[in-house]
C-alpha positions, -999 to +999 in steps of 0.1 A: -031+419+081-011+426+052+024+414+049+052+429+023+066+399+009+098+413-001+107+425+032+101+389+051+136+383+043+132+346+026+140+333-009+106+326-021+117+319-057+104+281-064+078+282-039+041+276-047+011+295-043+004+271-013+038+273+003+032+312-001-001+308+019+013+285+046+042+309+055+021+341+051-008+322+078+021+313+098+035+348+106+000+359+109-005+335+134+027+342+155+017+378+156-016+374+170-009+348+191-021+358+228+008+374+254+009+364+287+028+374+318+034+351+350+014+366+380+012+345+414-015+340+438-013+340+473-032+315+492-026+324+532-034+294+560-061+296+584-044+299+615-041+334+638-005+330+638-001+330+599-008+371+597+023+376+622+047+354+606+036+369+569+037+408+586+075+399+595+081+386+558+066+418+547+088+434+568+119+416+558+109+424+523+106+462+524+142+458+540+157+441+514+143+461+487+153+495+506+189+478+508+190+472+474+181+505+462+205+522+484+234+493+471+220+500+432+222+542+437+259+535+455+268+516+421+255+539+398+271+566+415+304+548+415+297+537+381+305+572+372+339+574+388+352+541+375+342+551+342+359+586+344+390+568+356+386+542+328+379+565+295+408+582+309+434+551+305+417+546+272+420+578+258+455+577+264+459+543+247+438+559+219+459+588+219+490+564+213+475+541+190+462+569+167+498+585+164+512+548+155+484+545+130+492+579+114+529+566+110+520+533+094+491+553+072+523+577+058+540+545+052+511+525+035+506+559+008+546+560-002+547+522-006+513+519-022+523+546-046+555+531-055+533+494-056+509+512-080+539+525-104+556+486-101+525+470-109+513+490-138+549+488-156+548+450-150+511+450-161+517+467-193+549+446-201+526+415-192+501+427-218+525+432-244+541+398-245+508+380-238+495+398-274+529+385-287+523+354-277+492+352-293+501+364-324+534+344-329+534+313-305+573+320-299+583+304-270+606+337-258+569+359-260+552+333-244+576+323-215+577+361-207+538+361-204+539+333-180+570+347-157+552+381-158+518+368-148+535+352-120+548+381-106+519+397-112+500+373-090+529+377-065+524+413-064+487+412-056+492+387-033+520+407-009+501+445-016+506+464+015+475+465+038+456+497+043+465+500+084+433+501+099+421+533+123+417+527+160+382+533+176+378+561+197+367+551+229+334+568+241+326+577+275+287+571+270+296+532+263+319+531+288+296+544+316+268+521+304+290+492+307+299+500+340+262+505+351+254+472+338+274+457+366+249+474+391+216+452+403+186+462+407+171+431+417+180+416+449+156+386+451+138+403+473+104+391+461+115+353+460+130+361+494+089+369+507+077+342+488+099+313+503+092+332+537+054+331+531+055+295+523+077+286+552+046+304+574+022+280+562+007+299+531+010+286+494+025+305+464+010+297+430+023+310+399-004+315+369-003+331+332-020+360+330-032+367+290-025+409+284-028+414+244-046+394+221-063+376+244-101+365+222 
């Protein structure tokens, strides 16, 4: 198994060759380690009444699964209706926020243009007095350099911020979220296992290897 060290995402600067090998070996072992799934072994009770009891469990499991499917199908259908209602509200809200964003953007462009013009003027004055201070060492040029530098810092810290555009809603994303509330697992298998044990049988979970099993 070949590895591209640059794509692993670690900083290998200063690592010895021994550490390189250890890391590559660890990645190799992780990629080649066995993969398991949990299965169940059902051990019946050796009594005639057991079969009838388990048959009842199976009927209850079948009914449970059918009810669960019906509930899931209804929920998924209802999720579409809910998503349409939610998206209508979200899009109306988005339209309002976008209009507000356009106004803020217009203000930003106007103020930013004025700011840039003022900033360039102060910056040019600052450079002028900085050169004079460095050349003459006189009080006034150095004082003005200091004052203008403070003003530049203040202007930079108070510059108008570019407005953030609202995020346009997505009906697909809303639908996926609403569908995520629909349960496709109602615990029917777990209920069957409890019923099976109550009938006198045993349910033994075990790991079953499905990949890299050698």
